[in-house]
C-alpha positions as CSV (number, residue, x, y, z in Angstrom):
1,X,-116.2,-0.3,269.1
2,X,-117.9,0.5,265.9
3,X,-120.2,3.2,265.8
4,X,-121.6,1.9,262.2
5,X,-123.0,-1.6,264.4
6,X,-124.6,1.0,266.9
7,X,-126.6,3.4,264.4
8,X,-127.2,0.1,262.9
9,X,-128.3,-1.3,266.0
10,X,-130.4,1.7,267.4
11,X,-131.4,1.7,263.5
12,X,-133.6,-1.3,263.6
13,X,-134.9,-1.3,267.4
14,X,-136.4,2.4,266.6
15,X,-137.8,0.5,264.0
16,X,-139.2,-2.6,266.2
17,X,-140.2,-0.3,268.4
18,X,-142.7,1.6,265.7
19,X,-143.7,-1.2,264.7
20,X,-144.8,-2.5,268.0
21,X,-146.4,0.6,268.9
22,X,-149.0,0.7,265.4
23,X,-149.4,-2.7,265.8
24,X,-151.4,-1.8,269.7
25,X,-152.7,1.2,268.6
26,X,-154.2,-0.9,265.5
27,X,-155.8,-3.4,267.6
28,X,-156.1,-1.2,270.7
29,X,-160.1,-0.6,270.0
30,X,-161.3,-3.9,269.4
31,X,-160.4,-4.8,273.5
32,X,-163.3,-6.4,274.1
33,X,-161.7,-6.3,278.1
34,X,-160.8,-3.7,280.5
35,X,-157.8,-5.6,281.9
36,X,-156.9,-6.5,277.9
37,X,-156.8,-2.0,277.7
38,X,-155.4,-1.4,280.1
39,X,-152.1,-4.1,279.5
40,X,-152.2,-2.8,275.6
41,X,-151.8,1.0,277.9
42,X,-148.8,-0.6,279.6
43,X,-147.5,-2.0,277.0
44,X,-147.8,0.7,274.8
45,X,-146.1,3.4,277.6
46,X,-143.0,1.0,277.7
47,X,-142.5,0.9,274.0
48,X,-143.1,4.6,273.6
49,X,-140.5,5.3,276.8
50,X,-137.8,2.9,274.8
51,X,-138.4,4.4,271.5
52,X,-137.6,8.2,273.1
53,X,-133.9,6.8,274.4
54,X,-133.5,5.2,271.3
55,X,-134.2,8.3,269.6
56,X,-132.7,10.7,271.7
57,X,-129.0,8.5,271.1
58,X,-129.5,8.0,267.5
59,X,-130.0,12.2,267.6
60,X,-125.8,12.2,269.8
61,X,-125.3,10.2,267.0
62,X,-125.8,12.4,264.3
63,X,-128.1,9.9,262.8
64,X,-131.3,10.1,260.5
65,X,-134.4,8.0,262.6
66,X,-136.4,6.7,259.4
67,X,-139.6,4.6,259.6
68,X,-140.2,1.4,259.2
69,X,-140.4,0.6,255.7
70,X,-143.8,0.8,253.7
71,X,-143.8,-2.5,253.3
72,X,-143.2,-4.2,256.6
73,X,-145.9,-1.0,257.9
74,X,-148.2,-2.6,254.8
75,X,-148.3,-6.0,255.1
76,X,-148.9,-5.5,259.1
77,X,-151.4,-3.1,258.6
78,X,-152.7,-5.9,256.5
79,X,-152.6,-8.8,258.8
80,X,-154.0,-7.0,261.6
81,X,-156.9,-5.4,259.6
82,X,-157.9,-9.4,258.3
83,X,-158.0,-10.8,261.3
84,X,-159.6,-8.2,263.0
85,X,-162.6,-8.4,261.0
86,X,-162.6,-11.8,261.1
87,X,-162.9,-11.9,264.7
88,X,-162.6,-8.7,266.8
89,X,-161.9,-10.4,270.2
90,X,-159.6,-10.6,273.3
91,X,-158.3,-13.8,272.0
92,X,-157.7,-12.3,268.7
93,X,-156.0,-8.8,269.9
94,X,-153.3,-12.1,272.4
95,X,-152.6,-14.2,269.3
96,X,-151.5,-11.0,266.9
97,X,-149.7,-9.1,269.9
98,X,-147.5,-12.9,270.7
99,X,-147.1,-13.2,266.7
100,X,-145.3,-9.3,266.5
101,X,-143.7,-9.7,269.6
102,X,-142.2,-13.6,268.5
103,X,-140.9,-12.0,265.0
104,X,-139.3,-9.0,267.5
105,X,-137.6,-11.1,269.8
106,X,-135.9,-13.8,266.8
107,X,-134.8,-10.0,264.7
108,X,-133.4,-8.2,267.6
109,X,-131.6,-11.5,268.4
110,X,-130.6,-11.7,265.2
111,X,-129.4,-8.1,264.9
112,X,-127.6,-8.4,268.1
113,X,-125.6,-11.1,266.6
114,X,-124.9,-8.8,263.4
115,X,-124.3,-6.4,265.2
116,X,-121.8,-7.8,267.1
117,X,-119.8,-4.3,267.4
118,X,-122.4,-2.3,268.6
119,X,-121.3,-0.5,271.8
120,X,-122.8,-1.4,275.3
121,X,-125.2,1.6,275.3
122,X,-127.1,0.2,271.9
123,X,-127.0,-3.3,273.1
124,X,-128.5,-2.8,276.7
125,X,-131.1,-0.6,274.3
126,X,-131.9,-3.9,272.3
127,X,-132.1,-6.4,275.5
128,X,-134.4,-4.2,277.2
129,X,-136.7,-4.3,274.4
130,X,-136.3,-8.1,273.9
131,X,-137.4,-8.3,277.7
132,X,-140.5,-6.0,277.2
133,X,-141.9,-8.3,273.6
134,X,-140.9,-11.2,276.4
135,X,-142.9,-9.9,278.7
136,X,-146.1,-9.0,276.3
137,X,-145.8,-12.2,275.0
138,X,-146.3,-14.0,278.7
139,X,-148.7,-11.3,279.3
140,X,-150.6,-11.8,275.8
141,X,-151.4,-15.9,276.4
142,X,-152.9,-15.6,279.2
143,X,-156.2,-14.6,276.1
144,X,-155.1,-17.5,273.9
């Protein structure tokens, strides 16, 4: 197995998880229903669990743990805050979250293909993250 592919895949997972947690934090205050807040908290917790596992593996491999790019974070922040300013509602939150999850699913599948020599542990983390994003999309679609 190619150690380089494993590190690259784990780094992409880590960046995506961090983007997801940041997005959840940004919209949490705008949630109108207790159920929406509860779901956001649950999904944030699941993301943080995967983040811990991902970073543990990166540390074991001696890789640097990095933050998502400033450009990606900035663009996400602008989009999220503009949408929330125009209509702060559970429907808006669900729309933002499903868009982000769909982008994450697409990117993770791309990285699974691109880093095909990644070890089974890294591939497993990526697949679990895809599953989490799919479940979050399904749950959020109830609010659209």
